[in-house]
N, C-alpha and C positions, 0 to 999 in steps of 0.2 A: 507108862509111868515115867519114862525118861523125859518125854515132852512136857508133862505136867511139872516135873521137878525143874526142868530148864526154864519154863515160863515163870514159875513161882520164885525161883532164885534171881532171875533177871529183872522182874517187874519193879521191886523197890527202888532201884537206881533209876529206872526209866521215868518214874512218876514222883520222885522225891519232892516233898514240900508242896504238893499240889492239892492235898486234902482228899485224894481218892483213896478208897479202902478196898482191898482185896479180901473177900470173905473166905473163911476157912473152907477148904474142899480138897479132898484127895481124888476127886473124880475128874473126868475129862471136861466137865462144864465148870467154868470159873466165872464167878460173879464179881465184877469190879464196880463198886458203888461210886457213882459220880456226884449225886446230890440232886440238883435241879433237873427238871425235864429238858429245859433248853440246853443246858450243858451236855447232857447225855446225848441229845439229838445232834448237837454240834460235833461231839466226839465221833459218833457213828458216821456222820457225813464225811469227816476228815479221813476216817479209816476207809470208807468206801472210795474216796479219791485215790487212796493208796492201793486200791484193788482188793481190799479185805472186807469180807462180810461179817460184821459184828453187830448184831441188833441191839437196840436200846430197849430196855424193859422199863415201863413207866406205870404210875398209878392208873387204874386201880389194881393192877397185877401185883404191885409192890407198894408198901406204905409211902405216903406223901413225903417228899424230901429225900427219898432213897432210890431215885432212878439210877439204873445201872446198865452196864454193858454185859451181855451174855456171851462169853468167849467159849467156844467149843473146840477143843483140841482133839486130835486123833493120831493114831499110829501112822497114818499116811503123811502127816506133816514131817518135814525135814527140820533139822536144826536151823537151817537157813530160813525156813518159813517162820519159826518161832522168833528168830532174831529180827526178821522183817516186821513182825507183829509188835515186838518190844520197841523197835525204833519208831514205828508209826504211833504207838500209844504215847511214847515220850514226846513226839512232835505235837500230838493232839493235846496233851497235858500242858505243854509249853505255850500253846496258842490261846488258851482260854482266858 
């Protein structure tokens, strides 16, 4: 729960003004709606370059125009891991 709270508290500043939306969830799986398939795939690729595995989920699994990143947190992640993820998401959001 600590990692979920850390992630959810830090994400708004990391992606401010980018039009990405974090869906409500109190679980370890966090869905970050990016929008287009291309943008979600680009964000996934940028995160992979940073050494992070965050898959893009696209139609037909989700409705058209709501492609998203599926972020899975665990108790094994450290605070530093969450900070690395937040920085990488900020970088990906800034490059689109």
